[in-house]
C-alpha positions in Angstrom: 17.4 13.9 -10.3 15.8 17.3 -10.0 12.1 17.6 -9.6 11.4 20.8 -11.6 8.0 22.3 -12.0 7.3 20.2 -15.1 8.2 16.9 -13.5 6.1 17.9 -10.5 3.1 18.5 -12.8 3.7 15.1 -14.5 3.8 13.4 -11.1 0.5 15.1 -10.1 -1.2 14.0 -13.3 0.0 10.4 -12.8 -1.0 10.3 -9.2 -4.5 11.4 -10.2 -4.8 8.9 -13.1 -1.8 6.7 -13.9 -3.6 5.6 -17.1 -3.4 9.0 -18.8 -1.7 8.9 -22.1 1.6 10.7 -22.5 -0.2 12.9 -25.1 -2.8 13.9 -22.5 -0.2 14.6 -19.8 1.7 16.7 -22.4 -1.4 18.7 -23.1 -1.9 19.3 -19.4 1.7 20.3 -18.6 2.6 22.0 -21.9 5.2 19.7 -23.4 5.3 17.1 -26.2 4.3 13.5 -25.7 7.9 12.2 -26.4 9.2 14.7 -23.8 6.7 13.4 -21.3 7.8 9.8 -22.0 11.4 10.7 -21.6 10.8 12.5 -18.2 8.7 9.6 -16.9 11.4 7.1 -17.9 14.0 9.1 -16.1 11.8 9.3 -13.0 11.3 5.5 -13.1 15.0 4.9 -13.5 15.8 7.2 -10.5 13.2 5.4 -8.3 11.0 8.5 -8.0 8.2 6.5 -9.7 8.1 3.1 -8.0 5.4 1.5 -10.1 1.8 1.4 -11.2 -1.0 -0.7 -9.7 -4.7 -1.6 -9.9 -6.7 -1.2 -6.7 -9.2 -4.0 -6.2 -12.1 -3.8 -3.8 -11.8 -6.7 -1.4 -15.5 -6.7 -0.6 -16.5 -7.1 -4.3 -14.4 -10.3 -4.6 -15.7 -12.0 -1.5 -13.9 -10.6 1.5 -16.4 -9.6 4.1 -14.1 -8.4 6.9 -11.3 -5.9 7.2 -9.3 -5.8 10.4 -6.4 -4.0 12.0 -4.2 -6.4 13.9 -1.3 -5.4 16.1 1.3 -7.8 17.2 3.7 -7.6 20.2 6.3 -10.1 19.3 7.7 -12.6 21.8 11.4 -12.4 22.5 13.3 -13.8 19.5 10.2 -14.0 17.3 10.2 -10.6 15.5 12.7 -11.5 12.8 11.0 -14.8 11.9 7.7 -13.0 11.8 9.0 -10.3 9.5 9.9 -13.1 7.0 6.6 -15.0 7.5 4.2 -12.0 7.2 5.2 -11.6 3.6 3.7 -15.0 2.8 0.2 -14.2 4.2 -2.3 -13.4 1.4 -4.6 -11.8 4.0 -2.2 -9.0 4.8 -2.6 -6.0 2.5 -0.4 -3.6 4.6 2.1 -4.3 7.3 4.2 -1.8 9.2 6.9 -2.2 11.8 6.1 0.5 14.4 7.3 2.0 17.7 5.5 1.7 21.0 4.2 -1.3 22.9 3.4 -3.3 19.8 6.0 -4.1 17.1 3.7 -4.6 14.1 0.5 -3.3 12.8 -1.3 -5.1 9.9 -4.3 -4.3 7.7 -5.9 -7.6 6.7 -8.9 -8.7 4.7 -10.7 -11.9 5.5 -13.6 -13.8 4.1 -15.5 -14.2 7.4 -15.3 -14.5 11.2 -13.9 -18.1 11.0 -11.2 -17.0 8.6 -10.3 -14.3 11.1 -10.1 -16.9 13.9 -7.9 -19.1 11.8 -5.6 -16.2 10.8 -5.2 -15.1 14.4 -4.3 -18.7 15.4 -1.4 -18.5 13.0 -0.1 -15.3 14.5 -0.2 -16.2 18.2 2.9 -18.3 18.0 4.8 -15.1 17.2 3.4 -12.9 19.9 0.4 -11.2 21.5 -2.2 -9.9 19.1 -4.9 -7.2 19.4 -7.6 -7.1 16.7 -10.0 -4.3 15.7 -12.7 -4.8 13.1 -12.9 -2.0 10.5 -16.5 -0.7 10.3 -16.0 1.8 7.5 -13.5 3.9 5.7 -13.4 7.5 6.6 -10.6 8.7 4.3 -10.0 6.9 1.0 -6.6 5.4 0.7 -4.2 8.1 -0.5 -1.4 7.2 -2.9 -0.8 10.9 -3.6 2.3 12.4 -2.2 2.2 16.2 -1.9 4.6 17.6 -4.4 
């Protein structure tokens, strides 16, 4: 599917506020609401728009720690870990990376004891390094430059 200037404008509107009505998007990009709806549906069908989500503040619902944990998997443990990591509720982002470590995870935890328990689950898969997040410098960006 071609991303023309109108589709690009629609995507920018949705990235800024996915709750905008099709009528409001149409006003902003200069086409009718049904045309916006049709274009959005096509972009969803083509996989350009992957979904919509609500972002919840972990701190407001009781999580007091955020940490970045890297894992250097033991020989033969990477594939089992890749399956297991999907089951951990604490993991909000996980990436397979290049370099000395194989995995980097962003996790949220209720407290220091929760962190200790979580790390204890990881050490059977490999060597971990943990950094506690003090503050966010750049707000999470879900906006892809178009």
